N, C-alpha and C positions, 0 to 999 in steps of 0.2 A: 761687640763690646757688651759684656754682661753687666747687669745692674749692680752697682756698688752700694750696698745698704749702709755703708758708713759715711756717705756723703753729707747726710743731714742728721740732726739729732732725732732720736725717737721721741714721739710725743703723742700720747693718747689719753683719753679720759675714762675713768671707771670709778664708780662710787663717789662722785663729786670731787675727785682728785685728778690731777694731771700727772701721768707717769712718764718717765724718760728712759725706757729700756725696751728691749725686744720681748714682746709677750710670749714668744715661743720658748723662752727659757723655762726649764722645768724646776730647777733647784735654785732658789734665790736666798741670799743671806739675810735679807730683811723680812721679818714676819709679815709686815703690812703689804710689802710688794708681793709676797707669796699669796696672801689672801686675795689681792686684786687679780692676779693671774688665774688663780684657782676658780674664781667666780665667773670667768669668761667662758663662753661656749666656743666650740671649734669654729663656728661661723664668725663669731665676733673677732676671734684671733685672726682668722683669714682676712677679714675686712680691714683690720688694723694694719696687717702686713702689706696688703695691697695698696692702701692709702700711703703708707710709708714708701713703698717702692715707687709710686708715681711722684712723690716729692723728690726722691733721688734722681729719677729720670729727668725731671724738670731742672734740677740743679746741674746735672751733667749737660743738658741741652743749653741752658743759659751760659754755662762756662764756655761751651763751644761757640756760641754766638758772640760772646765777648772777645774771644780769640781772633775772630775775623771781622770785627767792627771796622777795623782800619780799611777794609776793602771797599767801604761805601762812602769814604770821605770825598769831599768836593775836589780835592787835588789828585784823586786816583783816576788813571785813564779808564775810559769806558770799556775797553777790552778786558781789563781786570775786573771792573765792577760787574759787568754782565756775567762773567764766568761764575761769580760767587752768589748772584741773586737767587738762582734756583736752589743752590745748596742751603742758603740761609732760610728760604721758605720751607724746604724739606725738614730742616731742624725744627722750625716752628710747628710743623705738622706732625712731629713725632708723637705728641700726646694724643693724637687721633687714633693711634694704633690700639689694639684691644688688650694686649698683655704686656705689663711693664717689665716682666722678666724675659721677654722675647722681642726686644726692640730691634728693628732693622734700621740701623743708623745710616744716613746718607754718606757718600764718599766725598771728601774734600776735593775741590778742583786742584789740578796740578799747576 
């Protein structure tokens, strides 16, 4: 599953302002946005993109956890609960991986 950069809004700070677009964009219609992007170094852009990617990974992970919350209810048989416990822990551990663009997602139990 590739990282979907559209899962959360872009948000980064530059020059005392908060901006809400991908700083990798080269031609921007707004002069002030263009100035903000032009004043960023390649390293700063890479850091902004990486932070955004991790936000997207967390959103995707949280959505997957929500989808299977039902498996941990008090009225769910232990055989079902147990099968999902390790999957849910693996989802929580996704953010311990080193590259947000290369996430190894766990497989849902069948």
